[in-house]
VOGUZA-243464 format. One line per 10 residues: number of its first residue (from 1); their letters; for each residue x, y, z of N, C-alpha, C. Coordinates in pm, whole numbers. Atoms other than C-alpha are relative to their C-alpha. Layout:
BEGIN
NUM) A) X:Y:Z:X:Y:Z:X:Y:Z | ...
// end
This chain:
BEGIN
1) MNDEIEWVVP) -114:22:-89:-6685:-11799:-3716:125:69:-53 | -120:-60:58:-6410:-11691:-3957:-1:152:11 | 9:-145:-5:-6539:-11333:-3954:21:54:141 | -20:-43:-137:-6507:-11324:-3572:148:3:38 | -144:4:-27:-6132:-11386:-3588:65:121:-64 | -75:-112:56:-5895:-11095:-3640:117:-57:-81 | -98:64:85:-5702:-11234:-3936:112:98:-36 | -116:-80:41:-5352:-11109:-4020:83:-81:-99 | -98:70:84:-5085:-11193:-4277:93:-77:93 | -84:78:-92:-4887:-11478:-4114:139:60:18
11) PSLVRNLEKV) -130:-64:-25:-4578:-11325:-3947:119:-80:-54 | -112:81:50:-4357:-11620:-4049:25:26:-148 | -15:-30:142:-4425:-11542:-4416:66:136:-18 | -59:-133:10:-4343:-11174:-4367:149:-6:30 | -143:14:-34:-4012:-11268:-4199:77:-65:-114 | -71:70:108:-3920:-11510:-4477:10:86:-126 | -5:-88:117:-4006:-11257:-4747:113:102:13 | -107:-96:-22:-3755:-11020:-4589:138:-62:-18 | -131:67:3:-3479:-11283:-4602:37:-60:-135 | -30:70:125:-3510:-11432:-4952:83:89:-93
21) PTDRPVVLLL) -83:-79:93:-3271:-11324:-5232:-84:94:-84 | 68:-97:87:-3364:-11021:-5440:62:3:-139 | -71:-5:128:-3124:-11090:-5727:-35:-115:-92 | 39:116:81:-3305:-11397:-5867:-150:-23:15 | 142:31:-15:-3655:-11536:-5923:-24:-82:128 | 41:73:-120:-3823:-11655:-5602:-148:-35:-15 | 138:49:10:-4143:-11864:-5608:-63:-1:138 | 79:9:-123:-4406:-11822:-5337:-122:-87:-27 | 114:91:9:-4644:-12119:-5313:-91:32:118 | 79:-68:-102:-4928:-11955:-5121:-139:-60:14
31) RHSVRGPLPL) 139:41:-21:-5249:-12080:-4962:-92:120:-22 | 98:-105:22:-5556:-11880:-5060:-37:68:132 | 37:-77:-119:-5697:-11623:-4819:-123:-60:70 | 107:50:-87:-5971:-11666:-4558:-128:-26:-80 | 125:38:68:-6281:-11848:-4689:-106:-30:103 | 109:45:-85:-6618:-11938:-4551:8:-150:22 | -1:144:-28:-6698:-12288:-4416:-37:-82:-123 | 30:90:112:-6707:-12580:-4660:-121:-86:33 | 113:91:-24:-7026:-12786:-4701:51:-140:33 | -37:137:-34:-7010:-13134:-4550:-7:-89:-123
41) GDAGNHVPIT) -1:94:111:-6912:-13400:-4803:18:62:-136 | -15:-73:127:-6826:-13143:-5069:136:70:1 | -129:-68:8:-6495:-13004:-5192:-15:150:18 | 27:-142:-24:-6657:-12660:-5172:74:93:-92 | -75:-85:92:-6487:-12522:-5480:-67:136:-22 | 73:-123:24:-6758:-12256:-5504:10:99:116 | -3:-86:-119:-6692:-12114:-5154:102:113:-20 | -91:-111:26:-6541:-11763:-5191:80:40:123 | -66:-59:-115:-6300:-11574:-4970:-93:105:62 | 85:-94:-74:-6458:-11349:-4708:52:143:-18
51) EAGWGIAREL) -47:-139:4:-6432:-10971:-4673:133:13:73 | -129:0:-71:-6157:-11029:-4417:109:-60:-88 | -96:62:92:-5990:-11255:-4674:49:98:-106 | -39:-103:97:-5996:-10977:-4933:95:101:65 | -79:-104:-67:-5855:-10734:-4678:144:-41:26 | -139:37:-30:-5551:-10932:-4566:77:-38:-127 | -69:27:126:-5475:-11045:-4922:48:130:-65 | -46:-131:51:-5463:-10680:-5031:118:51:83 | -110:-41:-86:-5240:-10612:-4730:129:-71:-40 | -118:73:45:-5001:-10887:-4838:47:54:-135
61) GRTLGGRLKS) -38:-59:128:-5010:-10742:-5190:78:129:18 | -74:-125:-26:-4901:-10404:-5051:141:-30:51 | -133:41:-48:-4614:-10581:-4874:89:-45:-116 | -77:46:115:-4506:-10745:-5200:37:116:-93 | -23:-119:82:-4541:-10422:-5399:62:-33:-135 | -64:17:129:-4316:-10394:-5701:84:-125:-14 | -73:127:9:-4138:-10717:-5613:-84:-107:-68 | 90:99:60:-4444:-10904:-5745:12:5:-152 | -25:3:145:-4359:-11009:-6101:-98:-85:-77 | 99:81:70:-4613:-11278:-6187:-94:-64:99
71) LHSSPVPRCL) 103:61:-82:-4933:-11433:-6053:-58:-122:-72 | 56:124:52:-5049:-11791:-6107:-98:-52:103 | 104:39:-95:-5357:-11947:-5953:-67:-130:-40 | 98:106:19:-5562:-12259:-5912:-125:61:-63 | 125:-52:59:-5881:-12220:-6120:-114:14:100 | 107:-9:-100:-6088:-12250:-5800:-21:147:38 | 27:-143:-18:-6263:-11913:-5740:71:65:118 | -62:-68:-114:-6122:-11845:-5392:149:25:-21 | -141:-24:32:-5769:-11879:-5527:13:116:-99 | -1:-111:95:-5841:-11649:-5821:-33:132:69
81) QTAQALKEGA) 33:-121:-75:-5999:-11399:-5582:120:47:83 | -120:-35:-77:-5689:-11412:-5363:104:65:-90 | -97:-57:95:-5467:-11349:-5665:-41:141:-41 | 48:-133:37:-5686:-11053:-5767:25:100:112 | -23:-90:-114:-5663:-10904:-5417:149:32:15 | -145:-26:-4:-5283:-10944:-5420:39:102:-105 | -28:-92:110:-5270:-10767:-5754:-45:142:34 | 51:-132:-37:-5486:-10482:-5628:87:64:107 | -82:-55:-107:-5278:-10443:-5314:139:41:-46 | -134:-31:51:-4946:-10450:-5501:-2:113:-102
91) NVCTDITENR) 15:-104:102:-5081:-10210:-5764:97:-23:-117 | -87:35:112:-4899:-10392:-6044:-85:-42:-119 | 68:42:123:-4995:-10463:-6404:54:-138:-38 | -41:135:38:-4968:-10840:-6442:-124:-85:-15 | 113:90:18:-5204:-11106:-6570:-1:-106:109 | 13:116:-90:-5333:-11386:-6346:-18:-123:-88 | 1:119:85:-5257:-11718:-6512:-56:-120:77 | 55:120:-63:-5474:-12018:-6423:87:-121:-32 | -83:118:18:-5283:-12342:-6372:-60:-115:80 | 69:110:-66:-5455:-12672:-6295:95:-90:79
101) LLGDPGVYVL) -92:67:-92:-5138:-12807:-6133:-22:48:143 | 20:-61:-132:-5238:-12579:-5844:-135:-34:61 | 132:36:-51:-5592:-12715:-5808:-96:-29:-113 | 101:37:100:-5894:-12854:-5987:62:-68:-123 | -7:84:-121:-5746:-13113:-5975:126:19:85 | -125:-12:-75:-5388:-13022:-5866:100:-107:-40 | -109:85:48:-5053:-13189:-5925:-4:-141:58 | 2:132:-63:-5122:-13480:-5688:-114:-88:-52 | 116:73:49:-5440:-13586:-5871:12:-26:-149 | -1:39:141:-5442:-13777:-6201:-141:-28:-51
111) DGRAAWNNWE) 139:31:36:-5806:-13891:-6203:-88:55:111 | 75:-69:-103:-6041:-13659:-6017:-103:-86:71 | 106:82:-61:-6324:-13907:-5961:59:-106:92 | -63:103:-83:-6097:-14185:-5833:66:61:122 | -68:-65:-112:-5901:-13943:-5618:-100:47:106 | 99:-47:-97:-6215:-13793:-5457:-52:-115:84 | 43:117:-76:-6313:-14144:-5352:93:-25:120 | -92:13:-113:-5999:-14148:-5134:-42:91:116 | 43:-93:-105:-6124:-13841:-4947:-129:-49:66 | 127:47:-56:-6469:-13996:-4905:18:-122:88
121) TLGHEEVMRH) -15:125:-76:-6344:-14331:-4778:103:10:112 | -107:-9:-99:-6027:-14236:-4587:-11:122:90 | 3:-126:-73:-6101:-13881:-4477:120:87:-36 | -103:-97:42:-5895:-13568:-4536:133:-22:71 | -126:12:-74:-5638:-13621:-4260:78:-124:-41 | -71:121:42:-5557:-13976:-4372:59:16:-139 | -57:-26:132:-5514:-13868:-4735:123:88:13 | -115:-87:-21:-5283:-13590:-4617:117:-76:61 | -107:81:-60:-5086:-13832:-4399:70:-84:-105 | -57:83:106:-5037:-14057:-4700:87:84:-93
131) LVSESDALPG) -76:-85:91:-4923:-13772:-4924:131:47:63 | -119:-49:-70:-4674:-13658:-4661:101:-111:25 | -92:100:-54:-4527:-13990:-4552:13:-130:-77 | -7:128:71:-4596:-14278:-4794:61:18:-138 | -67:-9:130:-4412:-14360:-5116:-89:-43:-116 | 85:49:108:-4689:-14533:-5313:-110:101:-30 | 107:-91:41:-4974:-14361:-5496:-136:-58:39 | 138:39:-22:-5335:-14375:-5381:-71:-9:-136 | 72:10:128:-5589:-14466:-5655:-32:138:-57 | 30:-124:68:-5622:-14187:-5909:97:113:29
141) MARPDEAARF) -91:-106:-41:-5326:-13997:-5764:144:-32:-42 | -140:15:39:-4959:-13940:-5848:83:-47:118 | -95:31:-107:-4662:-14071:-5651:43:132:64 | -16:-131:-64:-4621:-13795:-5392:138:64:-18 | -133:-59:10:-4243:-13749:-5403:26:53:-141 | -18:-41:139:-4240:-13731:-5781:-82:124:-33 | 87:-115:26:-4533:-13489:-5790:55:127:64 | -55:-118:-68:-4370:-13255:-5536:117:57:-78 | -116:-49:75:-4046:-13234:-5734:-43:56:-136 | 49:-49:128:-4236:-13192:-6059:-59:140:15
151) LAYRMLTLAG) 59:-132:-20:-4433:-12899:-5919:108:106:22 | -109:-96:-23:-4115:-12730:-5795:67:37:-131 | -60:-27:132:-3958:-12763:-6142:-89:91:-83 | 90:-77:86:-4266:-12627:-6315:-13:144:47 | 12:-136:-52:-4303:-12326:-6087:127:80:-28 | -126:-72:22:-3936:-12234:-6110:24:24:-149 | -11:-20:144:-3945:-12282:-6487:-89:116:-44 | 91:-109:36:-4248:-12052:-6516:50:135:50 | -57:-125:-50:-4071:-11793:-6304:108:54:-93 | -98:-42:100:-3801:-11786:-6571:122:65:60
161) DTPGLHVFVT) -121:-69:-43:-3508:-11550:-6535:-29:137:62 | 36:-133:-50:-3697:-11251:-6395:14:6:151 | -13:-13:-146:-3575:-11154:-6046:-127:60:60 | 120:-47:-68:-3854:-11090:-5798:-84:-116:47 | 89:100:-58:-4148:-11276:-5651:-104:-46:-101 | 95:61:91:-4362:-11514:-5855:-95:-84:87 | 94:57:-97:-4676:-11612:-5662:-90:-103:-68 | 84:110:48:-4866:-11940:-5711:-102:-29:111 | 104:11:-103:-5198:-11940:-5521:-67:-137:-10 | 48:137:1:-5319:-12284:-5420:-72:-33:130
171) HDSLITPTVA) 77:52:-114:-5465:-12496:-5135:94:-66:101 | -84:61:-104:-5333:-12634:-4805:33:-144:-33 | -22:141:31:-5371:-12990:-4936:111:-20:-104 | -109:8:97:-5110:-12913:-5202:131:52:60 | -122:-55:-62:-4866:-12701:-4998:60:-99:98 | -49:87:-107:-4841:-12949:-4710:89:-112:-52 | -89:108:46:-4708:-13252:-4903:119:52:-79 | -111:-51:79:-4494:-13038:-5135:115:43:91 | -105:-45:-92:-4306:-12874:-4849:59:-117:77 | -50:114:-77:-4283:-13194:-4645:93:-87:-84
181) RLQGVHHCRS) -81:84:88:-4147:-13391:-4941:133:66:-34 | -122:-66:44:-3895:-13132:-5053:94:31:117 | -86:-24:-116:-3772:-13054:-4701:37:-129:72 | -34:128:-63:-3767:-13420:-4601:-41:-8:146 | 48:4:-138:-3968:-13369:-4281:-146:-46:-1 | 140:43:-12:-4294:-13519:-4160:-82:116:51 | 89:-107:-43:-4575:-13265:-4132:-126:-59:62 | 125:38:-64:-4854:-13319:-3883:-102:112:-17 | 110:-96:20:-5182:-13126:-3859:42:143:32 | -39:-136:-40:-5021:-12829:-3681:95:66:-99
191) DWPWYLEGAL) -93:-55:100:-4774:-12786:-3970:-72:44:-128 | 72:-41:120:-5046:-12731:-4231:-8:152:-4 | -3:-146:9:-5049:-12373:-4362:-132:65:39 | 115:-85:-24:-5287:-12107:-4235:-38:71:-129 | 35:-83:115:-5472:-11884:-4476:111:102:-27 | -104:-91:46:-5222:-11676:-4676:138:-34:55 | -134:44:-39:-4930:-11879:-4544:59:-78:-117 | -58:65:116:-4683:-12015:-4794:146:-33:17 | -140:40:4:-4343:-12158:-4880:69:70:-116 | -79:-70:101:-4068:-11988:-5079:106:-95:-55
201) FWWGAEGVHI) -94:89:70:-3846:-12163:-5336:89:85:-91 | -90:-64:96:-3539:-12046:-5528:120:-91:-27 | -116:80:39:-3248:-12198:-5714:126:48:72 | -135:-27:-49:-2905:-12219:-5552:96:-94:-70 | -101:82:68:-2582:-12382:-5661:-18:-148:29 | 9:141:-40:-2659:-12706:-5473:-138:-60:-23 | 135:52:18:-3030:-12737:-5544:-103:108:25 | 109:-94:-26:-3361:-12577:-5452:-6:31:148 | 20:-45:-138:-3384:-12371:-5134:-150:7:27 | 140:-5:-41:-3713:-12405:-4947:-6:66:137
211) AYRERESINK) 20:-66:-129:-3821:-12170:-4667:-148:-7:36 | 138:11:-47:-4136:-12247:-4467:1:15:152 | 2:-32:-142:-4212:-12106:-4125:144:24:49 | -133:-28:-56:-3890:-12128:-3921:109:-87:-61 | -96:96:53:-3717:-12388:-4136:38:35:-143 | -50:-16:137:-3497:-12328:-4442:92:-117:-29 | -82:115:36:-3338:-12621:-4624:26:0:-149 | -34:14:142:-3190:-12726:-4958:-30:-143:-43 | 24:131:58:-3320:-13014:-5167:101:-22:-111 | -108:20:96:-3015:-13145:-5351:-41:-93:-114
221) RCRLRDLNER) 50:84:109:-3227:-13378:-5566:-61:84:-110 | 54:-92:100:-3370:-13075:-5749:112:95:-39 | -112:-84:44:-3086:-12920:-5946:-34:66:-133 | 31:-78:119:-3099:-12655:-6215:33:-76:-128 | -40:68:123:-2913:-12871:-6467:-93:-115:-35 | 91:111:27:-3177:-13144:-6431:-121:41:-82 | 118:-47:72:-3440:-12926:-6598:-4:-53:-143 | -5:44:139:-3325:-13022:-6946:0:-151:-13 | -6:145:5:-3304:-13389:-6850:-134:-65:32 | 125:57:-49:-3658:-13430:-6715:-107:-2:-107
231) DELSW) 108:11:96:-3936:-13558:-6934:-125:71:50 | 131:-52:-39:-4273:-13385:-6936:-86:-120:41 | 83:109:-49:-4506:-13603:-6731:-144:19:-45 | 136:6:53:-4876:-13666:-6773:-95:101:62 | 91:-97:-61:-5012:-13374:-6565:-44:104:-98
// end
């Protein structure tokens, strides 16, 4: 089915990439490229990206070009493959750094076995609804608001002081609650990211700017000076 669709780089991401600052580090939290279907009752970590997925990821890499300064990825193969395709398309010399905050298990999961039980008993959409809209933590999982802010801090810290784009390849189940929490909006199913769709983050004087699809906002609870005040958590 996926191979029958004519996949393209999401236009909203291309528009936002044209608008973000070029004089400072900008983080792109990006969903992996097109993959095959997942087996029923399985996280499907082994499922790779398709040929179409390789193609549009290389295309996005060409769009990023020399602006691409660093690549970070979930250890799950389809994310690493996406990062490799971006690198090939951009034609840059940069390592791909694996980061388990981005997947396997991801920043929202503290105990993989207990957390997977939530998906088995509640279903994916209910777990996502909880991550987007509830304040308490599901068994084996982190408090969603805290995890979202922690991930933003870590990505921006890893980007350092190097102006340009710093890409973090991950999964829709991680992008959706992170953007919803930091922008303070409720995300329903239609707001979940498509393949190769992502959110952009950068520091401003008042906090962290977040751009996703047609919405740009500032989270004033995430401030640059707070970096030195925040304890390292248990992720």
